[in-house]
N, C-alpha and C positions, 0 to 999 in steps of 0.2 A: 184507769179502770173504764172510763167512759169510752176511750178509743178502742179498748179491748172488746167491750160490749158491742160497740158499733160494728167492729170487724166481724164478730160472731153473727150479729143480725144480718150483715151483708152476705156472709157465706150461706146462712140459712135461706135468705131470700133468693140467692142465686141457685141453690139446690132446688128450691120450690119452683122457680121459673123453668129450670131444666126439666124437672119432672112433668110440668104442665106441657112443655113443648114436645117431649117424647110422647105424651098421651095424645096430643093433637096429631103428630105424625103417624102414630099407630092407627088412629081412627081414619085418617086420610088414606093410608095404605090399604086398609080393609075395604074402604069405600071404592077405591079404584079396582081392587081385586074382584069385587062383586059385579063389575061391568064387563060383560062378555064382549061387547062390540062398542068400545068407547069412540066417542066423536073425536074430531081433530083437536078441538079445544081441550077435551079431557086428556088426550094423549100429551099435549103440551104441558098440562097441569101436572101429570104424573112425572113427566121428564124433569120439570122444575123441582118437584119434591125429591126425586132421586139426586139431583144435583146438590140440593141442600144437604142431604144425608152424607154424600161423599165429601162435601166440603168440611162438615163437622168431623168426619172420620179422618180426613187428612191432617187436621190441626190437633188430633189426639184426643178428641172427645169420644167416650165410649158409646157407640151406637148399637152394641150387641143386643140390647133388649128388643130391638125391632126385627130380630132375625126371622122369627116365625111369620111376621107380617110381610117381610120382604119376599119370602119364599112364595107366598100366596100370589105374588105378582109375576112369577116366573113365566107365565104363559104369554106375556106381552109380545107383540109383533114389531114394536118400534125398536129399530136397531140401536139407537143411542141409549135408550132406556135399558135394553138388554145388556149392553156392554157395562153400564154402571151397576146393574143388578149382579152380574157375574163377578165384577170387581169386589163388590160387597161380600158376596158369598165366599170367594177365595180368601178374603181377609179374615173372616170370622169362622171359617169352617172347622179349623182345629179346635177352637174354643167351644163350638157348638156341634160336635161331631154327631150326636144323636139326631139333631134336627137337620143336619146336612144330608142325611140319608133320604129325607123327604124330597130332595131335588133330583134324585136319580131318574125318575120317570121323565121329568121335563128335559133333563140333559140328554137322555137317550133319544127322546123325541127330536130334539134339536140336532142331534148327530145325523138324523135322516132327513133334515130339512132340505128344501129345494135350493136354497141359497148356499153356495160353498163357503161364504164368509161365516154364516151362522154355524155350519157344520164344523168348521175349523175352530171357531170361538167356543163351541160346546166342548170339543175334545180338550182344548187348552185349559178351559176352566175346570173341567172334571179332574184333569191331571194335576192342576195347581192347588187343589184343595188339600192334598196331603193327608187324607183320612184313610187309615189302613182298611177300614171296612168297605171302602169303595173300590178296592183293587180288583175284585172279581168282575165288577161292572166296567171298570176302566179298561181292563184287558180287551174285552170285546169291542169297546168303542175305539180303542187304538188300532186294533186289527182291522176294523171296518174303515178307519181313516187311512190306513196304509194302502188299502185297495181302492181308495176314492179316485174318480176320474179327474178331479181337479187338483192342481198342484198345491193349493193353499192348505186343504185338509191333510194332504200327504206330508208336507214338511212339518206341519204342526204335530201330527201323529208321531213323526220320527223323533221329535224332542220329547213327546209324551212317553216313549219307551224309557228314556233316561229317568224321568220322574217316577215311573213305576219301579225302576231298579232301585231308586233311593228308598222307596217305601218297602219293597219286597223283592230282594235280589233273586231269591229262589224261584219266584213266580216267573221272572223273565227267562231264567235258564230253562225252566220246565216247558215253556211254550216255544214256538218257532219265530218269535219276534226278532231275535238277532239274525237268524237265517234270512228272514224277509228283508231286513235292513241291508245285509250283504248283497242280496240279489238286486235290490233297488239301487244300490251304490253303483252297479255296473250297467243297469238297464234303464233307469229312470231318465226321462228326457229333460226334466227340470233341474237346473243347476243348483237352485236354492235347496230343493229336496235332497239332492245328492250330498250337498255340504252338511246338512243337518244329520244325515245318516253317518257321514264321516265323523262328525263331532260326537255323536252318541256312541259309536263303536270305539272311538279313541278313549272316551271317559270310562267305558265299561271294561274293555279288554286291553287298553293301552295302545299307543301309536305304533309300536312294533308289530302288533297283530295285523296292521294294514299294509306293512311294507313287503308285499308280495308282488311278483312280476305282473300278474293279471290286473291287480288293483292299481298299482303305480302307473302302468302303461295307460290304463283307461283314464286315470285322472290327468295325466300329462296331455293326452290327446284332446281333452276338453278344458284345459287350463284357462284359456281365454274367455270361456263362458262365465267363469266365477268372478265374484267381487274381489277387490284387492285383499281384504281381510281373509277371505276364503283361500285365495292363492297362497298367502303366507302360510296358512295352516297346512295346505296340501304340500307345499314345498318342504315343510318340516318332515312330512312323511316320506317324501322322495329322498331326502337326505339320509334317512335310515335304511334305505334299500341298498344292499351291496351288489353291484353289477357282477355278473358271472365272469366276464372277461373284458379285455381291452376294447373289443369291438362294441360291446354293449355299453361300456362307459362312454364312448364317443357318441353312440346313438342317443343316450340320455342327455348329454351336454348339448348336442346339436338341436334336440327338441326344445331345450330351455334357453337357447342362445338369445332369442329375442327378448326374454325377460330381463336381460342385463340393460336394456335400453328403456326400461319402464321408468315413469316419472316418480313412482312411489319408492322411497328409500327402503321401506320394509321388504318390498318384493325383491328389490335388487340384492339386499343383504341375504335374504333367504335363498336366492339363486346362487350367490357366491358360496354359501355354505354347502349347497348341493355339489357344486364343482369341486370344492376343497375335499369334501368327504369322499367323493367318488374316485379321486386320484391319489389318495394317501398311499396306496400300494404301488403307484407308478411315479417314481421320483422325477423323471424327465418331463412327464406330462404335468405333474404338480407344479413344477417351476414355470411352465408355459401358462398355467392357470393364473399364477401370481401376476405375470406380465399382462394377461388379458384383463385382469380385474382392476388394474390401476386406473385406467382411463375412466370407466364408469363411476368408480368410487370417488375419484378426485373431482369429477364433474358434479356429482351429487353433493359433495361436501361444500360447494360454493353457494348453496342455497341461503337465502336471507333468513329463513326460519331457524332460530337458534337451537331448538330442541332436536329436530332431525339432523342438523349439522353436527351437533355434539355426538350423536349416536354414530354417525358415519365416521367422524374423526377418531372416535374411540376404537372402531374396528380397523381403521387404517393404522392407528398406533399399534394395535395388536399384530397386524401383518408386518409392520416394519420391525418389530421385535422378533418375529418368526423368521424373516428373510431380509435382513438389512441391506445386503449388496444389491438386491433387485430394485431398491428404491434410492440407491445412492445418486443416480443421475437425475432424479426428480426432486432433489432436496429443496430446490427453490419453491416447490409447491407447498412446502411446510412453513414458509416464512409467514409471520403473523401480519394480519391486516389491522388497520387502526380500528375498524368496527367490530373486530372479533371479541366475543365475551371472554372474560378471564379463564373460564374453564376450557374453552377451545384453545386459547393461547398456551395454556399449560400443556395440553396434549401435543400441540405442535412443537413446543420446545423439547419435550421428551422424544418426539419422533426425530427431530433434528439431531439430537445426541445419539440416537440409535443408528442413524444412517451415516454418521460421520466416518470418513475413511481418509486415507492419505491424500486423495485428490481433492476433497472438498472441505477439509478441516479448517483451513484458513478462513474461507468464506463463511462457514457456519459459526466459528468463534467470533468473527467480526459482527455477524448479525446478532448473536446472543449478547455481545457487549452493548449493542444499542438498546436491548430490552432492559438492561440494568437500570436505565434511567426512566423506566415506565412509571406512570403515576400510581399504578396499582402495586402495593408492596409485595403481594404474593407473586406477581409476575417477575418483579426484580429479584426476589429471592430465588425463584425457579431458574432464572437466567444464570445467576451465579453458580447454583448447583450444577446446571448444565455444563458450563465451562469447566468446572472442576471434574465432572464425570468424563468429559472428553480427555482431559489431562490424565486422569487416573487410568483410563483404558488404553492409553498409549504407552510407549516405552520411555525411558528417561531422556533419550536424545531428542525424540520428536516432540516431547511434551514441554521442552524448554520455553519456546516462544509463547505457548499457551499459559504457562505459569507466570511469565512476565506480564502478560495481559491481565491475568487474574490478580496479581499483587498490586496492580494499580488501584484496585477498588478498596484496598486497606485504608486509604485516606479519603474515601468517598464521603460526601457530605451527609448521606443518610445513614443513621445508626444501624438500621436493619441490614443494609448492604454490607457495612463493616463487620457486623456480627456474623453474617452468612459467609463472608470471605474468610474470616478467621477460622470458622469451622471447616471450610474447604482446605485451608492451609494445614490444619491438623491431619486431615486424611491424606494429603499429599506427602507430608513428612513421614507418616506411618508406613506408606507403601514404598516410596522411593528413597527412604532413608537419608543418607548424607548427600544425595544428588542435588536437592534443592534447599538443603539446610541453610547455607550461607545467605541465599537470596531471601529466604523466609525470615531469618533472624534480622537481616538488615531492614526488612519491611516493618517489623514490629518493634524495632528498637526505640522508637519515639512515642509509643502508645502507652498511656497510663490507664490503670484499671477504672478510674473515675470517668474516663472519656467514653466508656462503653456502658450503655444502659441495659441492653438486653442480656438476660441470663445466659443464653447460648454463647454469645460473644465473650462474656466474662469467663465462662468455663473454658473456652478455647484458648483465650489469652493466658489463663493460669496454667493450662497444660503446657503451652509452648514455653513459658518461663521456667517451669519445673523441668521440662525435658532438655532445654538448651540453655539452662542457666549458667553453665560454665563458660559459655561464649557470649553471653549478654551481660556486660559489666553492671548494668543498673538493675538486674533482675531482682535481687533481694529488696531493693528500695521501691520497686514498683509494687511488689507484693506487700510491703510493710503496712501501708495504710489499710489495705483490705484485711490483713490479719489482725491489725489492732482493733478494727471494728467488726470482728468476726460475728459477734452476737447480733449485730444490726443488719447483717446480710439476710434479706428475706427469702431467697431461693436456696433450698437444700442442696440442689445440684452444684451450685457455686461453692457452698461451704464444703462439700465433699471434695471438690477439685482443689480448693485452697489447702485443705489438709494434705492431700497427696503432693501438691506442688511444693509445699513447705518441707515435707519429709524428703522428697527427692533432692531439693536444693540444699538441704542440711548436709547430705553426704557429699555434696560437691563443694560447698563453701560453708563449712561448719562454724567458723568464728562469727560470721555475719548472721547466721540463721539460728543459732542455738536458742537465743532468748525468744525470737519470734516463733520458733517451733513450739517451745514450751507453752507460750501464751495461747497458741492455736489449739494445742492438745488439751489444755485445761478447759478452754471454752467448748471444745468439741465433746469432751466427756460430760459436760453439763447441758449439752444441747437436747432439746425436746424431741428432735427428729431421731427415729430409731436408727436409720442408716448412718447418720452423722455420728451419733453416739458410738455405734459399734465399730466404725472405722477408727475413730479416735482411740477407743479402748484397745483395739488390736495393735495400733501403732505404739501405744504406751507400753503394753506388755512385751511386744516384740523388741522394742528398743531397750527395755530394762533387763530383759533376760538373755537376749542373743543379738546384739547390735550387728554382728557380722552377717547373720541371716537377714536382718532388716536391710542391710546394704544390698544384699542380693535380690530380695523380694521387692523392696520399695525403691531403693536408690537407683536401680537400673544401671549399675556400673558395668555389668556384663554386656556382651554384644547381644542385641535384640534381633530376633528374626523379623524379616519384613512381612507386612500384611499384604497378601495377594488378593484375597477375596473378603469383602466386608459382609457382615451379617445382614445388613439391610438389602444388599444386592442379592444375596442368596434367598432371603425371604421373598424378595420381589419376583424371583424366577422360580420359586418353589412350586407354584401351581400353574405356571405358564402353559404346560401341555394340556392340563385339564380345562383351563379357561378357553384355549383354542378349540378343544373338543366341544365346548358349549358355545360355539360361535352363534351370533344373532340371538343372544339371550341377555338377561340382566347381568350375568357373570362378567361380560365384557365391560359394561359400564361401571360396575362395582369393583372390578379387578379382583374378584374373589370367586372361587367355585361355588356352585349352587348350594352345596351342603353347609356352607358357612352361614347363609342367610335364609335357608329354607328348612322346613321341618321334614326330615327324611321319613319320619313315621307316617306322614300323610301322603307320601309320594307314590305308594303302591296302589292306591285306590281312592275312590271318592270318599270325602268326609262331609257328611250332611250336617250343617249347623242345627242345633236344637235349642229351644228355649230353656233356661235354667230352671230346674225343679225347685220345689220348696226346700228339699233336703240340701241341694247345692247352695241355696241362699243362706241356710243355717250353718253350713260348713260341716255337716255331719258326715259320717262315713258309712252309714247304713246299718250299723249294729245296735242302734238304739241309743247311742251316745249323743250327748248334746254338743253344741258348738264350743262349749268351754274347754273341751279336751279332757281326756282321762289321765290319771297319773302316769300311765305307761308311755304317754305321748311326750312327756317332758324329757329334755336332754339330761336333766339332773334327777337322780334318784334321791328323794328326800327322806330316806329311811325305810322302815318296814322290816319284814322278816329277812330280806336279802342283804340288809346293810351290814358291812363289815366294820367292826370297831375294835379298838384296843381295850375296851371296857371303861367303866367309870365315866368321867366327863367326856371322853372321846368316843362315846357310843353313837348309836343311830341318831341321825339328825332329826330334830323336831321342827315342825313348821314355824314355830315362833322363836327358835333358838338363834338363828342367824340367817341372813340373806346371802346364801352362797352364790347367787347369780352375780354378785359384785366381784366374785373371783375372776370373772372374765375381763374385768377392767384392767387395762395395761397401766402399770404405775408409771409415774413420770420418770424419765431418764435422769432428770436432775437428782432424784432421790436414790435410785438404784445404782446409777453409774458412779456417783461420787464416792459411795462406800466401797465399791469393788476395785477402783483403780487409784484410790488416794495414795496408797503406799508406793505404787509404781511411779506415780508422778513425782514423788519426792526423790526417787532414785535418779531422775533425769537431771537434777541440779548440777551434778559434777560431770555430766556426760559431755565430752568435748569433741567427739568425732567418731569415726568408725573404730579407731583403736582406743586403748585406754579404758577398757570396760571390765577390768578384773574386779573393781569394787562393786560394780552392779551385779556381777555374777556371784560374788561372795556373799552379798547381802541376802541371797536366797536362803542361807542357813543350811543346817543339816537335814537329812531326810527324816520325816516324821514317822511315828509308829504306825503299824498296820491298823487300818480302820476296822472297828468292831461295832456293829449296830445293836442297839438295845432291842430285845426280843418283842416287847409290847409297849411302845411309847404311847403316851396319852396327850391329847390336845383337843380342846373344845373348838367348835367351828368359829367362834368369835376371835379366838387367839390366832387361828389359822389365817383368817381373813386379814387381821391386823398385821401379822408378820409378812404375809405375802405382799402387802403394799409398801413395806419399808426395806425388805432384804434385797440385796443385789444378786444378780445371776452369777452362776459359777463360771470359771474360765472357759469351759467347753461351749457354753451357751453364748458367752460374750464374744467369742471369736467368730461366731456365725453372723451373717448378715441379718438373718431372721430373728436372732435372739434365742434360738432353740436348736437342739441337736436332733439330727435325723438318724435313728437307730433301727436296725433290723429286728424283726419279731420272729420268734420260732414258728415251727410248722403248725402250731395250734391256732394261728391267726386265720387259717383257711376256713375253719369251721366255727369261727367266733361270730355269734349272732347277738350277743348281749355282753355287758361289761362283767358280769358276775364271775365267769371262769378266770378271767385275767386278774380280777380283784383277789380271788382266792390264791392264785399263784403268787401275786406280789406279797400277800400276807405271809406266805411261807418264807419269804426273804426279808421279813421284818419291815415291810412297808405297809402302813396302816392307811386304808382308804377313808377319806373324809366324805367324798361325794363322787358319784359315778352316774353314767347314763349314756344315752344316744343309741343309735342303731347303725348297722353297716350302711355306707362304708366309713362312717366316722363315729368312733366310740371314745368317750372322754372320761378320764379318771383324775381326781385330785387326791394325793396321798402325802404322807409325811413319814419321816424316820428320824432317828436320833443317834448320835455317837455315844456309845456306852461309856467311853473314857472321859471325854471332855464335856459332854452334854450338849454339843452343838446340834442344831436342828437342821433338817433338810426338807424343803417343801417341793413337791413334784406336781407338774401338770403334764399328763400323758394323753396325747391325741393319736389314736391308732387308726391308720388307713388300711382297712381290711383288703381293699382292692390291690394295693401295691405291697402289702406285707411289711410296712414300715411304721414307725411311730415317731411323732414330733414331740420331743421331751424338753421341757423347761424346768431347770432346777435352780432354786434360790436357797441361800444358806448364809449363816453367820460364821461359818468355819473358814479357816485359812485356805489359800489356793491349793495347797498340797492335799489336805483332807477332802476338799471339794472335788479334786481330780480323781481321788480314790472312789468317792461315792459315785461319780459318773461311770467309772468302770464297773462298779457293782450293779448299777441300773442296767447298763448295756448287757452284762452277763445274764441278769435275771430275765430280761426280755428275750434274749436269744434262746434261753432254756424253756420258754413257754411251749408246752406241747411235746417236749422230748421225753 
């Protein structure tokens, strides 16, 4: 208590001292304002006072109570004091908009001062206040600044036009400010003023509005007068200009030729973009441009500064992907140096892979093999991937020596190299089939699962053992320890591949694998991971009901088609043309088009940030509602007039009856999975191979009677919640990787704006809704139904995607598989009939 009281007293004393200090500053400001002709010492004292105010302002102390006193000193002639005073005014002008109007006369007077610096400072300060009531005064000041004889007020006024546009776009359009800027852009003698005109017009009308012949030629002729940053911006405009013919194309390139020798990489890259854009329609010239670009870019890439070097290497990498043959003879330029950062080394390795051809493959693979021993694991991995990609892109005959070199790393000392090599071997066997099968099998024959620590390597080894288990004598015994400790494997990807490998090997060597497969499937059906559980359940049901189909689907006994194009390669090349079109932007560095990492909604015009309002901070929506949210905002409808019930205990939900938000919780797979596949696991006891499955098929029994749903079943929310957590999903859901069925919804989904119409429709088909809610594009419904004959219950979760016209349906039940399958058909028919 004493420490709390001491803290309170300390805060009170601090506030008291602050108030006294503000009062002293206010009195001092008024005293200085009363002196029309201050002495030199008084000017120094006022300057020190303003320095003190700005220091407090900078560290976050509120100095706005002094606003009116500061305004009274606006007539000062001291330049340093005037700058600090204007800084204070622009900082607090929006908060003190009414008092800011009092500075208009002083600012307008300063706009006519003899000193051009004062004139420019006044225009900049007036435009930076961002007070809408000052727009009419600001327009006149900016117009006057644009006509000023000195370049400083002109370039400041040019940026002032943009600030006026942020405050009042219509005011800029209604005046001749934009026309004045376009005229100055071509006629003004000051390069800084011209560049400010360019920036303002680009922000308001977009860069394409400046890509005209008159403007582009005028900017190119004066390009050397601009700063490097200004040159880059102007070259972006030049890149947007389409030359009329081949002659004009050469004229533009000849005018920009000397920019390729510039020391700044940004200027060189912007020039390269102009050349590439200008020759897109001229294939022969476009190829010559690539040849011309190599030397300047390779020279720039050797800089000691890592950031510019990475940017240049990223663009070189893009060009090698665009035209690999043109860089094939310069492949040694892409060899890694010992001082290269890892990011640059990775780009060089990818470039080496891209330029590999018949003439240089041996030297490139030899160089990549040296990088496998790099101390940086990322580089070693990338080197192994690079060797594999070179082998994959060649044919079976030419890739032989490369594969032999790659297989040497299977017994490399570093675990990450072994894991990456095994993953590469998997890709090779998938593409080249039996060509390298013997060599790959021989390479992995002495590897144990416990020898590999990385999940990726364990996945690859399990795949190879399952795929080529018939020719690897020890394959079942290599898998046996991993299958026996299936539950202890921490990575779900490895558990998934172990299940698949065991199932494949079972069809090839059934006597050795039967017990191991059953152990793996039992552990998989009890696995907490959704994907592992679903795959194990699918294998169990498939083996129990149709082993012949399982042999075709899982066992891979039929001839497989070779993989010619891998999905990662297609994904890598998917946006290549668009990234090339966005040359010299962040798209090249991120390897993604701009729409992936930019907000397209803000691309069409300026977005001026604003301070959050009190309503924003409360989270309100402007209709008088509080931040807590209205009942209609909730995803779940907790009852009311629109609730659909089956009557009695299953009626509208009360707020205290149940917490139906718990229905979103996904139950443990150990609970739902064991119930739904227990019987099928028992049928595997006598399964000895692909044949001899009559008993398993006969155990399915005779066909059940036709399902008839009770017209108005009842279930209270608590019971629904309890059953949802213990019942297993139906076969249709269990066979899906996501644990739910994707069903089509009838034409009524196009006009669906709330859950109620679909709730009513489902009620007509004997499905009673327990809870519903949401808004397009996601509407959610929890419902239940019951079998009139057996009394079995069916619980449904329906998530409707109004945009795609589909519904994700999860069904849980205590009925047998046959009745559950009939119920799934009834649900599908009901959804298809919505709106018909």
